[in-house]
C-alpha positions in Angstrom: 120.2 -30.6 -127.4 121.6 -29.1 -130.6 122.9 -31.2 -133.5 126.5 -30.1 -133.1 126.4 -31.0 -129.4 125.1 -34.5 -130.3 127.9 -34.9 -132.8 130.5 -34.1 -130.2 129.0 -36.4 -127.6 128.8 -39.4 -129.8 132.3 -39.4 -131.3 133.2 -42.6 -129.5 129.8 -44.4 -129.9 129.2 -47.2 -132.4 127.8 -45.8 -135.6 125.3 -47.3 -138.0 126.1 -46.4 -141.6 123.4 -46.7 -144.3 124.1 -46.3 -148.0 121.4 -44.7 -150.1 121.8 -45.8 -153.6 120.0 -45.6 -157.0 119.0 -42.0 -156.5 117.3 -40.6 -159.6 118.1 -37.0 -158.7 120.0 -35.8 -155.6 119.3 -32.2 -154.6 121.6 -31.0 -151.8 120.3 -27.4 -151.5 123.8 -26.1 -150.8 123.6 -23.2 -153.2 123.6 -19.6 -152.1 121.0 -18.4 -149.6 120.3 -15.2 -151.5 119.9 -13.9 -155.0 118.6 -15.4 -158.2 118.9 -19.1 -159.0 118.6 -20.1 -162.7 119.4 -23.8 -162.7 119.2 -26.8 -160.4 123.0 -26.8 -160.3 122.7 -23.3 -158.7 120.3 -24.7 -156.1 122.6 -27.6 -155.4 122.2 -30.7 -157.5 124.4 -33.8 -157.9 124.5 -36.1 -160.9 122.2 -39.1 -161.0 123.3 -42.3 -159.2 125.2 -40.4 -156.6 125.3 -42.2 -153.3 124.9 -40.8 -149.8 126.2 -42.4 -146.6 124.4 -41.4 -143.4 124.9 -42.5 -139.9 122.8 -42.7 -136.7 123.9 -40.6 -133.7 122.6 -40.3 -130.1 118.9 -40.2 -129.6 118.2 -41.3 -133.2 119.8 -38.3 -134.7 121.0 -38.8 -138.3 123.9 -37.1 -140.0 125.2 -36.9 -143.5 128.7 -38.4 -143.6 129.6 -38.6 -147.3 128.2 -37.8 -150.7 129.9 -38.9 -153.9 130.3 -41.2 -156.9 129.6 -44.8 -156.0 132.9 -45.8 -157.6 135.0 -43.5 -155.4 137.8 -45.1 -153.5 137.1 -43.1 -150.4 133.5 -44.2 -150.0 133.0 -45.3 -146.4 131.9 -48.9 -145.8 128.2 -49.2 -145.0 126.3 -51.6 -142.7 123.2 -51.6 -144.9 121.9 -50.2 -148.2 118.6 -48.6 -149.2 117.7 -48.6 -152.9 115.7 -45.5 -153.7 114.6 -47.0 -157.0 115.3 -43.9 -159.1 113.4 -41.5 -156.9 114.3 -37.9 -156.2 116.0 -37.1 -152.9 116.1 -33.5 -151.5 116.3 -31.7 -148.2 113.2 -32.2 -146.1 110.4 -29.8 -147.0 109.7 -27.3 -144.3 106.4 -25.5 -144.0 107.4 -22.5 -141.9 104.1 -20.7 -141.5 100.8 -22.5 -140.5 97.9 -22.1 -138.1 97.0 -25.8 -138.3 95.4 -26.2 -134.8 91.9 -24.9 -134.8 88.2 -26.1 -134.6 85.4 -25.5 -137.0 85.5 -24.1 -140.5 84.7 -20.9 -142.4 83.4 -22.3 -145.7 80.5 -19.9 -145.4 82.9 -16.9 -145.3 84.6 -18.2 -148.4 81.3 -18.1 -150.2 80.6 -14.6 -148.9 84.0 -13.4 -150.3 83.2 -14.9 -153.7 80.0 -12.9 -153.6 81.9 -9.7 -153.0 82.4 -9.2 -149.2 86.0 -8.4 -148.2 88.1 -10.2 -145.5 88.0 -6.9 -143.5 84.2 -6.5 -143.8 83.6 -10.1 -142.6 86.0 -9.5 -139.6 84.3 -6.3 -138.7 80.9 -8.1 -138.5 82.3 -10.5 -136.0 83.5 -13.2 -138.4 87.0 -14.0 -139.5 89.5 -14.9 -136.8 86.9 -14.4 -134.0 84.6 -16.9 -135.6 87.3 -19.6 -135.3 88.1 -18.4 -131.8 84.6 -19.2 -130.7 84.8 -22.7 -132.1 88.3 -23.3 -130.8 87.4 -22.1 -127.3 84.5 -24.6 -127.2 86.7 -27.5 -128.4 88.3 -30.0 -126.0 92.0 -31.0 -126.2 91.2 -34.4 -127.8 88.9 -32.6 -130.3 91.7 -30.1 -131.3 94.2 -33.0 -131.8 91.7 -35.0 -133.8 90.9 -32.0 -136.0 94.6 -31.2 -136.7 96.1 -34.6 -137.1 94.6 -35.2 -140.6 96.0 -31.9 -141.7 99.5 -32.7 -140.6 99.3 -36.2 -142.1 98.3 -34.5 -145.4 101.4 -32.3 -145.1 103.6 -35.3 -144.4 102.2 -37.0 -147.5 103.3 -33.9 -149.5 106.8 -34.3 -148.2 106.8 -31.9 -145.2 109.3 -32.9 -142.5 109.3 -29.7 -140.4 106.2 -27.6 -139.7 105.6 -24.5 -137.7 102.2 -24.2 -135.9 101.1 -20.9 -134.5 98.5 -20.5 -131.7 96.2 -17.6 -131.9 92.7 -19.0 -132.1 92.2 -19.1 -128.3 93.0 -15.5 -127.3 92.8 -16.3 -123.6 95.1 -18.1 -121.2 93.1 -21.3 -121.0 92.5 -21.7 -124.7 95.9 -20.7 -125.9 97.4 -23.1 -123.4 95.1 -25.9 -124.7 96.3 -25.2 -128.2 99.9 -25.6 -127.1 99.0 -28.8 -125.4 97.5 -30.0 -128.6 100.7 -29.0 -130.5 102.8 -31.0 -128.0 100.6 -34.1 -128.5 100.8 -33.8 -132.2 104.5 -33.5 -132.2 104.7 -36.7 -130.1 102.2 -38.5 -132.3 104.1 -37.7 -135.5 107.6 -38.3 -134.1 109.9 -39.7 -136.7 107.8 -38.4 -139.6 107.6 -34.7 -138.8 108.9 -32.2 -136.3 106.7 -29.4 -135.0 107.9 -25.9 -134.1 105.5 -24.0 -131.8 104.9 -20.3 -132.1 102.9 -18.2 -129.6 100.5 -15.9 -131.3 98.0 -14.6 -128.8 98.4 -11.3 -130.5 96.4 -12.6 -133.5 93.4 -10.4 -132.8 91.8 -8.6 -129.8 89.1 -10.9 -128.3 85.5 -9.6 -127.8 85.8 -9.3 -124.1 88.7 -6.8 -124.5 87.3 -4.9 -127.5 86.7 -1.8 -125.4 90.2 -2.0 -123.8 92.8 -3.5 -126.1 95.6 -2.3 -123.8 94.3 -4.6 -121.0 94.6 -7.6 -123.4 98.2 -6.6 -124.3 99.0 -6.7 -120.6 97.3 -10.1 -120.3 99.4 -11.4 -123.1 102.6 -10.1 -121.5 101.9 -11.1 -117.9 100.0 -14.4 -118.3 99.7 -15.9 -121.7 103.3 -15.7 -123.0 104.8 -17.1 -119.8 102.5 -20.0 -119.9 103.3 -20.7 -123.6 107.0 -20.3 -123.0 106.9 -23.0 -120.4 105.1 -25.3 -122.9 107.8 -25.0 -125.6 107.2 -21.9 -127.6 110.1 -21.0 -129.7 108.8 -17.7 -131.1 106.2 -15.0 -130.6 104.3 -13.7 -133.6 102.3 -10.5 -133.7 99.7 -9.4 -136.3 100.7 -5.8 -137.0 97.8 -4.5 -139.1 95.1 -1.9 -139.1 92.4 -3.1 -136.7 94.6 -5.6 -135.0 97.9 -4.5 -133.3 100.0 -1.4 -133.8 103.8 -1.0 -133.6 103.6 0.4 -130.0 101.6 -2.6 -128.8 104.0 -5.0 -130.7 107.0 -3.4 -129.0 105.4 -4.0 -125.6 104.6 -7.6 -126.4 108.1 -8.2 -127.9 109.9 -6.8 -124.8 107.9 -9.3 -122.6 108.6 -12.2 -125.0 112.3 -11.4 -125.2 112.7 -11.7 -121.4 111.2 -15.2 -121.7 113.8 -16.2 -124.3 111.4 -16.2 -127.3 112.4 -15.1 -130.8 110.3 -12.7 -132.9 108.1 -13.1 -135.9 105.6 -10.7 -137.3 102.6 -10.6 -139.7 103.2 -7.4 -141.6 102.1 -5.6 -144.8 99.2 -8.0 -145.5 96.5 -5.4 -146.2 98.2 -2.2 -145.3 101.7 -0.9 -144.5 101.4 0.4 -140.9 105.1 0.4 -140.1 105.4 -3.2 -138.9 108.1 -4.3 -141.3 110.8 -1.7 -140.5 110.0 -2.1 -136.8 110.4 -5.9 -137.0 113.6 -5.7 -139.0 115.1 -3.2 -136.5 114.0 -5.5 -133.6 115.9 -8.4 -135.2 112.9 -10.5 -136.2 113.8 -14.0 -137.5 111.1 -13.6 -140.1 108.3 -11.4 -141.4 105.2 -12.9 -143.0 102.7 -12.1 -145.8 104.2 -8.8 -147.4 101.4 -8.3 -149.9 101.7 -4.5 -149.7 105.5 -4.3 -149.1 107.1 -1.2 -150.6 110.4 -0.8 -152.5 111.8 0.8 -149.4 110.9 -2.2 -147.2 112.2 -4.6 -149.8 115.6 -2.8 -149.6 115.5 -3.0 -145.8 114.9 -6.8 -145.9 117.7 -7.2 -148.5 120.2 -5.7 -146.0 119.0 -7.8 -143.1 119.0 -11.4 -141.9 115.2 -11.3 -141.4 113.5 -13.9 -143.7 110.7 -12.7 -145.9 108.0 -15.4 -145.8 105.8 -15.5 -148.9 102.3 -17.1 -148.7 101.1 -17.3 -152.3 98.1 -19.5 -151.6 96.7 -16.7 -149.3 96.8 -14.4 -152.3 94.9 -17.0 -154.4 92.4 -17.7 -151.7 91.6 -14.0 -151.0 92.0 -12.9 -154.6 94.6 -10.4 -153.5 97.9 -9.4 -155.2 100.9 -11.6 -154.7 103.8 -10.5 -152.5 106.7 -9.1 -154.5 108.7 -12.3 -154.3 110.6 -11.7 -157.5 111.7 -8.2 -156.4 112.7 -9.6 -153.0 114.9 -12.3 -154.5 116.4 -9.9 -157.0 117.2 -7.4 -154.2 119.0 -10.0 -152.2 116.5 -10.8 -149.5 116.1 -14.2 -147.9 112.8 -15.5 -149.2 110.8 -18.5 -147.8 107.6 -20.0 -149.1 104.9 -21.6 -146.9 101.2 -22.6 -147.0 99.7 -20.4 -144.3 97.3 -23.3 -143.6 94.4 -21.7 -141.7 90.6 -21.8 -141.9 90.0 -18.2 -143.1 92.6 -17.2 -145.7 94.3 -20.4 -146.9 92.5 -23.6 -146.2 95.2 -25.9 -147.6 97.9 -28.3 -146.5 99.5 -28.5 -149.9 103.1 -27.1 -149.8 103.9 -28.2 -153.4 100.9 -26.2 -154.6 102.3 -23.2 -152.7 105.6 -23.7 -154.5 103.8 -23.9 -157.9 102.0 -20.6 -157.1 105.2 -19.0 -156.0 106.5 -19.7 -159.5 103.3 -18.9 -161.5 102.1 -15.9 -159.4 105.2 -14.8 -157.6 107.5 -15.2 -160.6 110.1 -17.2 -158.8 112.1 -19.8 -160.6 111.4 -23.4 -159.4 114.9 -23.4 -157.8 114.2 -20.3 -155.8 110.8 -21.6 -154.8 112.3 -24.9 -153.5 115.0 -23.0 -151.7 112.1 -21.1 -150.0 110.7 -24.4 -148.6 114.1 -25.8 -147.6 117.1 -23.6 -146.8 115.2 -20.3 -146.3 112.3 -22.0 -144.5 114.8 -23.5 -142.1 116.3 -20.0 -141.5 112.8 -18.7 -140.9 112.5 -21.2 -138.0 115.9 -20.5 -136.6 117.3 -23.7 -138.0 115.5 -26.0 -135.4 117.8 -28.7 -133.9 120.6 -27.5 -136.2 118.6 -28.3 -139.3 119.7 -25.8 -142.0 117.6 -27.0 -144.9 120.6 -28.6 -146.7 122.0 -32.1 -147.2 125.7 -31.6 -146.6 128.5 -33.7 -145.0 128.6 -33.1 -141.3 125.0 -31.7 -141.3 121.8 -33.3 -140.0 120.0 -35.7 -142.4 116.4 -34.6 -142.7 115.2 -35.5 -146.2 112.2 -35.8 -148.4 112.0 -38.6 -151.1 109.6 -38.0 -153.9 108.1 -40.6 -156.2 109.3 -38.6 -159.1 112.3 -39.2 -161.5 112.9 -35.5 -161.8 112.2 -32.4 -159.6 110.9 -30.6 -162.6 107.8 -32.8 -162.5 106.9 -31.3 -159.0 106.3 -28.0 -160.7 104.9 -29.2 -164.0 102.0 -31.3 -162.7 99.8 -28.5 -161.3 97.9 -29.6 -158.2 99.2 -33.2 -158.5 98.4 -35.7 -155.7 101.0 -36.1 -152.9 104.2 -37.8 -154.1 106.3 -38.3 -151.0 107.6 -41.8 -150.4 107.8 -43.6 -147.1 110.9 -45.6 -148.1 113.3 -44.0 -145.6 110.8 -44.2 -142.8 110.2 -47.9 -143.5 113.9 -48.5 -143.4 114.1 -47.0 -139.9 115.7 -43.7 -141.0 113.6 -41.2 -139.0 
């Protein structure tokens, strides 16, 4: 049920109001979706000691009712108060691109890349994605859950409240289904702390058994795998459009099948080469396109004129020692720009979204405000605003928030690679 529908249905129900007080910095994120941001006021910042009244709705849904000066005469009466102790309150951090469910690791490949082998060379020799596929196919459902749960808990400790998880390390019906079952169990296990959005990505690579006939695998995706994953809660389909993986014609075939199942479109594009995936995805109405390391000026202009979100993954550039996506140019052109970790075993073995934000600033040349917008408002847009969550704290909107044990948001960017700073104070108060 969507958030607006919940609001309508609960108009006559008893409400529990909670007053959040003693907020060190309150960041609402209600600034513009596009274009440069040069100050925290541009992003959406209220003065210190502002108070926020929230209320509980049906099924535990929380909504912002009022934001204002604690001395205001129109402040609603509250049933209880939570003192944030001078901490920073901001929209819930959203990691809108991860591959967090997998088995095994590829530490040996990292060492090989440091010695000079490229990502593509390792993949052509049978490593890369296919190495993780072999380990993931061999793993049981409990083993997949046990492997992923610490990763998600690390994300939560960094302040992540919404996370997308893609499949794509199974590449057959049984294994992709098992990954989705693991995602469902993880979502249930972390209920109240984190919400998981599931994306079907069987078009991550062509599995070995179909290497001689990729078209047959595309038909298997369309006829068997996607219907099974749609039944298990997939919100999106994602396709790796890249030389040696899937081309635009194959992507179109997969998209047409996914669209009939009610899925929305995402696409990995322009990571190593521009093979036409980005203009195709924008024309197809993709919710987001991901990576963009080789995106041209023409493709930047196309994104700026669209509602498709450009998802930057700066830690992948660091991990692979590749150029950064043109994040500065994308923002300046007027594109919607999100920032995520790309948590995966081969090209970004990390769960640290704040570090990704720092690298978006230092390597991608975004301002801190633009980077944070990329992990709140634009990240929510990249996930289709799940359950009505738009990445903002505004009256009438859902209350999904991160509290940081920091007196100022600037410290999040200043302390490079700092330990997790998210506070459990709201969760402990029953605000989940």
